[in-house]
NUDOLUM-932780 format. One line per 3 residues: their letters; for each residue x, y negated, z of C-alpha. Coordinates in Angstrom, 1 decimal. Example, Ala and Ser with C-alpha at 12.3 -4.5 7.8 and 13.67 -1.06 7.14 Angstrom:
BEGIN
AS> 12.3/4.5/7.8; 13.7/1.1/7.1
//
This chain:
BEGIN
MSS> -95.8/-11.2/-142.5; -98.7/-9.6/-140.6; -100.9/-11.3/-138.5
SDR> -99.4/-10.0/-135.4; -96.0/-11.0/-136.6; -97.3/-14.5/-136.9
IVR> -98.9/-14.6/-133.4; -95.9/-13.1/-131.7; -93.6/-15.9/-133.2
EMV> -96.3/-18.4/-132.1; -96.4/-17.7/-128.8; -92.6/-17.5/-128.2
VDG> -92.3/-21.0/-130.0; -95.0/-22.2/-127.6; -93.4/-20.9/-124.5
IDD> -90.1/-22.4/-124.9; -90.9/-25.4/-123.0; -93.7/-23.8/-120.8
WVP> -95.5/-21.2/-119.7; -98.4/-20.0/-121.8; -102.1/-19.5/-120.6
LRD> -103.3/-16.3/-121.8; -106.2/-17.8/-123.2; -104.1/-19.3/-125.8
LVF> -103.1/-15.9/-127.2; -106.8/-14.7/-127.3; -107.9/-17.8/-128.9
VVR> -105.0/-17.5/-131.6; -106.5/-13.9/-132.0; -110.0/-14.9/-132.6
QVA> -108.9/-17.2/-135.4; -107.9/-14.3/-137.4; -109.3/-11.4/-136.1
GDE> -112.7/-10.4/-137.8; -114.8/-9.1/-135.0; -114.9/-8.6/-131.0
RAV> -113.1/-4.9/-131.8; -110.5/-6.3/-133.9; -109.6/-8.9/-131.0
VDL> -108.9/-6.3/-128.7; -106.8/-4.3/-131.0; -104.4/-7.3/-132.1
VTE> -104.3/-8.8/-128.7; -103.5/-5.2/-127.6; -100.8/-5.2/-130.6
VAE> -99.2/-8.4/-129.6; -98.9/-7.9/-126.3; -97.2/-4.1/-126.7
TLL> -94.8/-6.4/-129.4; -94.1/-8.9/-126.7; -93.5/-6.6/-123.8
RDK> -91.2/-4.0/-125.8; -89.3/-6.4/-127.7; -88.8/-8.2/-124.2
LMA> -89.9/-11.7/-125.6; -92.5/-12.4/-123.1; -93.5/-11.5/-119.4
FGE> -97.3/-11.3/-118.4; -98.3/-12.7/-115.0; -99.7/-15.4/-112.8
LGD> -99.0/-18.7/-111.3; -98.3/-18.5/-107.9; -95.4/-19.6/-105.5
PGF> -93.0/-21.0/-106.6; -94.3/-20.6/-110.2; -94.6/-17.9/-112.6
VPW> -95.0/-14.4/-110.9; -94.7/-11.8/-113.4; -97.0/-8.7/-113.2
PGD> -95.0/-5.6/-111.2; -94.4/-2.7/-113.3; -93.3/-0.8/-116.7
DEA> -94.3/-2.4/-119.9; -97.1/0.2/-119.7; -98.9/-0.6/-116.6
VLR> -98.5/-4.3/-117.6; -100.4/-3.5/-120.6; -102.8/-1.4/-119.0
RLV> -103.5/-4.5/-116.5; -103.7/-6.7/-118.9; -106.2/-4.7/-120.9
TEL> -108.4/-3.8/-117.8; -108.2/-7.7/-116.6; -109.3/-9.0/-120.1
AAV> -112.2/-6.3/-119.9; -113.3/-7.7/-116.8; -113.9/-10.8/-118.3
DWR> -115.3/-9.9/-121.8; -111.8/-10.7/-123.5; -112.7/-14.4/-122.8
PDT> -110.1/-15.3/-120.0; -110.2/-18.7/-118.2; -107.4/-21.4/-118.6
HSW> -105.8/-20.7/-115.3; -106.1/-17.0/-114.8; -103.1/-15.4/-116.5
WLA> -100.1/-16.5/-118.3; -97.2/-15.7/-120.4; -93.8/-16.8/-120.1
NTD> -90.9/-16.4/-122.1; -87.9/-14.4/-121.4; -84.2/-15.4/-122.6
RGD> -84.9/-13.2/-125.5; -87.8/-15.0/-126.0; -86.7/-18.8/-125.8
EMG> -83.9/-17.5/-128.3; -86.1/-16.3/-131.0; -88.5/-19.0/-130.5
RQI> -85.4/-21.6/-130.8; -84.4/-19.7/-133.8; -87.9/-19.9/-135.4
EQE> -87.7/-23.5/-135.0; -84.6/-24.0/-136.8; -85.7/-21.8/-139.8
AE> -88.9/-24.0/-139.9; -86.6/-27.4/-140.2
//
């Protein structure tokens, strides 16, 4: 299993019970990436998979809670890369979030069951 696949799986499991700070995704990627270019590439690859496979949405916290970023997958990915580049790929804990979709919850629960 590739690093990207493992990170996707970890994110959807983490997202079952709560929203996941984008900082967590970047942190996990930093643990396996060799350098900053690899961080950018792997975060982007994981984000593309999460969006394409409709596993998680990217957004912010607002009223009444998680507010997904508008636009199609390509627009959301562009925004993600732009926002992260603006903070040197080091987001703080409270800036941006990921939320599982129903499909993400289903995948996360299946992964948990397989691990038992």
